[in-house]
N, C-alpha and C positions, 0 to 999 in steps of 0.2 A: 659184547654181551657179558654181563657179570658172570663170574665163575659159579655163583650160587644158582643163578637162573639156568645156566647151562647144565648144571648137575640135575636140576629138576626136570629139564627137557629130556635128558638121557634116561632118568628114572621112568619117565612117562613112556618113552619109546620101548624100553625093556618090558614094561608091564603089558603093552598091547600085543606083543608077539608071543606071550605065553600060550601054549597049545592047549586044546580042550582036554587032552589026556593028563594034564597036570592035576595035582590033588586039589581038594576043595579050597584049602587055604589060599593057594596061589591064584586060583580062579577068582575068588572073592577079592583078593588084593588087586588083581588086574582090573576088576570092575571098579573098585574104589579109585584107583589111580587114573582110570579113564575120565573121571570127573574133572581132572585138571587139564588145562590147555595153556599153551604158550602164546604170547602175542605174535601176530603175523608181522607186525612192524615193530622194530626196536626203537624205543624212545629213551629220553634221558632220565626217566623215572622207572625204577625196577618194579614190575608188577607181574602178577600171575592171574590167570583166569580159572574159574571153576564153574561147573554146572551142578546145581543142587536146587531142590524145591521148585523146579520149573523155571529157574532164573539163571542168567549168566551173571556171575559175581566176579568183579574185578578187585583184586586185593593189592594195595600198594605196600611194598616191603621196605625194610631198612636193614641191610645185611650186617650192620655193625652192632646190632642189638638182638639178643636171644628172643626177646619178647615181640619182635617186629618181623618175624618170618613165619611162614606156615609150615608146621611140622606134621609128619604123617599121622600122628595120633589125632589131630584135629580132623583130618579127612575121614578117619575111621569113625569118629563120633558123629560127624555130619552125615555120613552114609547110613549109620544106624538110625539116626533121627528121621531121615527121609524114608527109609525102607520099612520102618516100624511105626509110621505115623498114626496108624489106627490103634495099635496096642498102647503106645505112649503118646497119646494125643496132646499136642501143645496148645491147642486152640484155647485162648483166654487163660492159659496157665501162667503163673508167676515163676520166672526163671532168673537165676543169677549165675553168671559165669565168672569164675575166679581165674586169674591169669589169662585174660581173654586175648592178649597179644594183638594180632592183626584184626581180630574180631570175626573170623570166619564162622566159628560155631555160633556166636551170638547172632550173626546175620541170618544163618540158616534157621535157627530157632525162631527168630522174628518173622521170617517169611512163612514159617509153618503156623503162625498165628499167636505166638506167645507174647506176654508182657516181659521184656528182657531188660535186665540190668547187667551191663558189661563192665567188668572191673579189672584194674591193673595198676601198676606203679605210675607215678606222675610223669616220668619221662616217656612213657608209652602212650599216654592218653591222647596226644594230638593226632598221631597216626591212626589210633583206634577210632577216634571220633570221626575222622575223615572217611575211613573205610565204611563205617556203619552208616553214616549219613548218605554217602554216595550210593550205597547198595540197597537202602531200605526206603528212602524218601519216595512217597506216593506209591509204594509197592506193598505196604504192610498194613495190617489191621491196627496194630499198636506201635507207636514210635518208640524205639528203645532208648534207654538212658545209658550214659557213660559216667562212671564214678570212680574216684580214686579208692583203692583198697591196698594198703600195705599189710601183709599178713601179720596178724597178731597185734597190730598197733591201733589203739583207740577204737576198738571194735564196738564197744557199747555206745560210745559217743557218735560214731559215724553210721553205725548200723545197729540201732537199739534192738535188743533181742525181742522185745514185745512187738516190734514192727516187722520182724524177719519172718514173714509168712510165705516162704517160697515153696512152691510145689516141687521144683527141681533145682538142684545145684549141679552145675556142669563144670567139668575140668578136663583139659587135654594137656598131657605132658607137663604137669606142674611139679612132678617129683623127679629130680635129677641131682647132680652133685652141687648142692648149694647149702648155705649154713642156716636156712630158715625152715627146716622141716618141722620142728616143734611148733613154730608159729603157724605153719600151714595147717597142722593138725588142729590147733586151737581155733583157727578160722573156720574149718569145716564144722567143728563142734558148735561154735557160736551161731553160725548161720542155719544150722539144721534143727528143725522142729520135729515133733513126733510123726507128722504126716509128710515130711520132706523125703524125696528120693534123690540120691546122688548118682549121677551118671558120669563115669570117670574113665578116660582112656589113658593108659600108662605104658610107656616104652621102658622095658627092662634093659639097663646098661651095666650097672655095677651092683654089688651086694647092698648098696644103700637102699635100693628099691625094696628088696626083701625085708630089710629091717623096718622100713616105714610101714609096709603092709602089716607086720606084726603089731606095731604100735596102733595102727588104724583100727585093727580088729579088737582092740581093747575097748573101743568106744562104739564101733559100728558092726552090724552084721553085713558080711560081704558076700556077693555072689558073682561068679564069672558069667557074663552074658555071651561074649565071643572071645576067641583067642586066635591070634595071627602069628604063628611061629616064624614065618618068613620075615616078619617085621619086628619080632620081639615085642609085640604090642598085645596087651590084654584089655578088654573092655569090661568094666565092673559096674554093678549096681549095688548100692548100699543104703541102709536105713539105720536109724539109731538102734542100739542093742535092745533086744526084746520086743521090737516093733515088727509087725507082720509085713513081709515083702508083698509088693503089688502082684 
């Protein structure tokens, strides 16, 4: 068994033994982590299983690439989408996920009824497409799209602003120590219209995240939806500056 898969199994086992007397954060985190399950039979392809939106979702991973593993922020965002499906209804809504990675968030949004465009770098698209097709075919109202999106590169050419009519932009763990934070901010700004809501789960690791939050707030009004101190993850909602929150 790969060390990465073993680590996830250990995380899962720890989460399910948290006692009812623990604080609300830990109880919620335990519930989120219960959505993950490990394969009963070890195969030559590393994969993980998840329960969201009434479906069993199987995600194939590639441990040599950051973008091809499932990080806890994605689980936090998926749990939020499922448990707040009435307030944040995705039925027939247009959704784009940036930095989609393995595609878990895009898959859950699709199963909840959205028109989804899942985006990431070229080297991730093959695995992303495989996961999305495997988990949504004949199960969803709208078949999702997979498109290349390199942050800050050819945005108007590949995603003309006049056609970017997204109801939601979703992102999970896209801010970490990488040299493309300004390009990421530019991408958020380009894709976001006056009526677009950004749902963004971020894990805080270094001061880089705090600096990005400051830059982000120059362009967007930001609201904390949920906070998970035990995971160092915060879930945000954002809209363009001066526009009313939902």
